[in-house]
C-alpha positions in Angstrom: -7.5 -12.7 -2.2 -8.5 -11.3 -5.6 -6.3 -8.9 -7.5 -7.9 -5.8 -6.1 -7.4 -7.0 -2.5 -3.9 -8.0 -3.2 -3.0 -4.7 -4.7 -4.6 -2.8 -1.8 -2.6 -4.8 0.7 0.6 -4.4 -1.2 0.4 -0.6 -1.8 -0.6 0.2 1.7 2.8 -1.1 2.8 4.3 1.9 0.9 2.0 4.6 2.2 4.1 7.5 3.5 1.3 8.9 5.6 2.6 11.5 8.0 6.2 11.0 6.9 5.5 13.6 4.3 5.5 16.2 7.0 9.3 16.0 7.0 9.4 17.1 3.4 10.6 20.8 3.1 8.1 23.5 2.7 7.6 24.1 -1.0 4.7 25.0 -3.3 2.7 21.7 -3.5 0.8 19.8 -6.1 -0.8 16.3 -6.2 -1.8 13.9 -8.8 -4.3 11.1 -8.5 -3.3 7.7 -10.0 -6.6 5.9 -10.5 -6.4 2.1 -10.7 -9.1 -0.3 -11.7 -9.4 -3.9 -12.7 -10.5 -4.9 -16.2 -10.5 -8.5 -17.5 -8.5 -9.6 -14.5 -5.7 -7.0 -15.0 -4.8 -3.7 -13.4 -5.3 -0.6 -15.4 -4.8 3.1 -14.8 -6.5 6.2 -16.2 -4.6 9.0 -17.8 -5.5 12.4 -19.4 -4.2 14.5 -22.3 -4.0 18.1 -21.3 -5.8 20.7 -23.4 -3.7 22.4 -26.1 -5.0 25.7 -24.8 -3.4 25.5 -21.4 -0.5 27.9 -20.6 1.7 25.2 -19.1 2.4 21.6 -20.3 -0.2 21.9 -23.0 -0.9 18.8 -25.0 1.0 16.6 -22.5 -0.1 13.3 -21.0 -0.6 13.4 -17.2 -2.5 12.0 -14.3 -5.4 14.1 -13.0 -4.0 16.7 -10.6 -2.7 20.2 -10.0 -1.6 22.7 -7.5 -2.8 22.8 -3.9 -5.5 25.4 -3.2 -5.6 27.2 0.1 -8.8 25.4 1.2 -7.3 21.9 0.5 -6.7 20.0 3.7 -3.8 17.9 2.4 -2.2 16.2 -0.7 -5.1 13.7 -0.9 -7.7 16.5 -0.8 -5.8 18.3 -3.7 -5.7 15.2 -5.9 -9.4 14.3 -5.4 -10.5 17.9 -6.0 -8.5 18.2 -9.2 -9.8 14.8 -10.4 -13.3 16.0 -9.9 -12.7 19.3 -11.7 -10.8 17.7 -14.6 -12.7 14.5 -15.3 -15.8 14.5 -13.2 -14.5 11.8 -10.8 -16.4 12.3 -7.4 -14.2 12.0 -4.4 -16.5 9.5 -2.7 -15.9 7.2 -5.8 -12.2 6.9 -5.0 -10.9 4.4 -2.5 -7.6 6.1 -1.5 -4.9 3.6 -0.9 -1.7 5.5 -0.3 0.5 8.5 -0.9 3.9 7.8 -2.3 7.2 9.7 -2.3 6.9 13.2 -3.9 9.2 14.6 -6.6 10.0 18.3 -7.2 9.1 19.0 -10.8 10.9 21.4 -13.2 8.8 24.3 -12.0 9.8 23.8 -8.3 6.5 22.2 -7.2 6.6 19.3 -4.8 4.3 16.8 -6.5 2.8 14.0 -4.5 1.3 10.9 -6.2 -1.9 9.7 -4.5 -3.0 6.2 -5.5 -6.6 5.0 -5.3 -9.1 2.5 -6.8 -12.1 3.5 -8.9 -14.8 1.4 -10.5 -14.2 0.0 -14.0 -17.6 1.4 -14.9 -16.5 5.1 -14.3 -17.3 7.2 -17.3 -15.2 10.4 -17.3 -16.7 13.8 -18.2 -13.5 15.8 -19.1 -13.5 19.5 -18.7 -12.6 20.7 -22.2 -10.8 23.8 -20.8 -8.3 21.4 -19.1 -8.5 17.9 -20.7 -8.8 17.0 -24.4 -8.8 13.2 -23.9 -9.1 10.5 -21.3 -7.7 7.0 -21.9 -6.7 3.9 -20.0 -3.5 1.9 -20.0 -2.8 -1.6 -18.6 -0.4 -1.1 -15.7 1.9 -3.9 -16.9 2.6 -1.7 -19.9 4.9 0.4 -17.7 7.1 -2.6 -16.9 7.9 -3.7 -20.5 10.9 -2.7 -22.6 8.7 -2.6 -25.8 7.6 0.9 -26.5 9.9 2.3 -23.8 12.9 4.5 -24.2 15.2 6.3 -21.8 17.8 9.0 -21.6 20.1 10.3 -18.9 19.0 13.6 -17.4 20.3 15.9 -14.8 18.7 13.9 -12.0 18.9 10.4 -13.4 17.0 8.4 -16.0 14.3 10.1 -18.1 11.7 7.6 -19.2 9.2 7.8 -22.0 6.6 5.4 -23.6 4.7 5.4 -26.8 1.3 4.1 -26.2 -1.4 3.4 -28.8 -4.9 3.3 -27.5 -6.4 0.1 -28.9 -10.0 1.6 -28.6 -9.2 4.7 -30.6 -6.0 4.2 -32.4 -4.7 7.4 -30.9 -1.0 7.5 -30.0 0.2 9.1 -26.8 3.7 10.0 -25.6 4.0 9.4 -21.8 7.2 10.8 -20.4 8.9 12.7 -17.6 7.3 12.8 -14.1 4.2 11.1 -15.3 6.2 8.1 -16.7 8.2 7.9 -13.5 5.1 7.8 -11.3 3.5 5.2 -13.6 6.6 3.0 -13.5 6.7 3.3 -9.7 3.1 2.3 -9.2 3.3 -0.5 -11.7 6.4 -2.0 -10.1 4.9 -1.8 -6.6 1.4 -2.9 -7.4 2.4 -5.8 -9.7 5.4 -6.7 -7.5 7.6 -7.0 -10.5 10.8 -5.6 -11.7 10.6 -3.7 -15.0 12.5 -5.1 -18.0 14.5 -1.8 -18.1 16.7 0.0 -15.6 14.7 2.2 -13.3 17.3 3.1 -10.8 15.3 2.1 -7.7 14.6 -1.1 -5.7 11.0 -2.0 -6.1 11.1 -3.6 -2.6 12.2 -0.3 -1.0 12.1 2.7 -3.4 12.1 5.4 -0.7 15.9 5.9 -0.6 16.1 6.5 -4.4 13.3 9.1 -4.3 14.8 10.8 -1.3 18.0 11.1 -3.3 16.1 12.7 -6.3 14.4 15.0 -3.8 17.7 16.1 -2.4 19.2 16.7 -5.8 16.2 18.8 -6.9 16.3 20.8 -3.7 20.0 21.6 -4.2 19.2 23.1 -7.7 16.4 25.4 -6.5 
């Protein structure tokens, strides 16, 4: 199998599917973690939120947002938001899995949806929501270099300093976005990061269930 086929087979093993129905009823949001292969390596696509937004302005994130009433499920939300934010058509995403959600600081239950896109995808960012789109090698999120961590109320808070080699722009990737990136990198690459992440990359569900329980107790 090639790297894409291997990644698909690996990530499908962690798909929560209908298990998400057991998650408590909370306001929901989803992010799309788009993967693609470039020069034989897995990469992901990330965005910089517009400085004019009311919440999380100027922060790095994956395409995504709150669920709308017409959205069928978490996948539908992630695909719709990606289309609205960067012009990625839903039919151009090969959805692989949904991973364990985390309750963010605003009380939203955020579900990561992982999918493959074509390397040739050319984003058309909506300037009202996105000020930049850039790509990061997935292995970057497993390396100690450019990584730092602190202890927060629910465990380890990760952050990365990433310099885009194409533009020279520097991006701070932290919080929930960094956690999701580490999770996908560890699972897809089948490797243990060089720093403490707090979860078993072979079976991360118990760790993220614990985070969910802690967050719920603080709401």
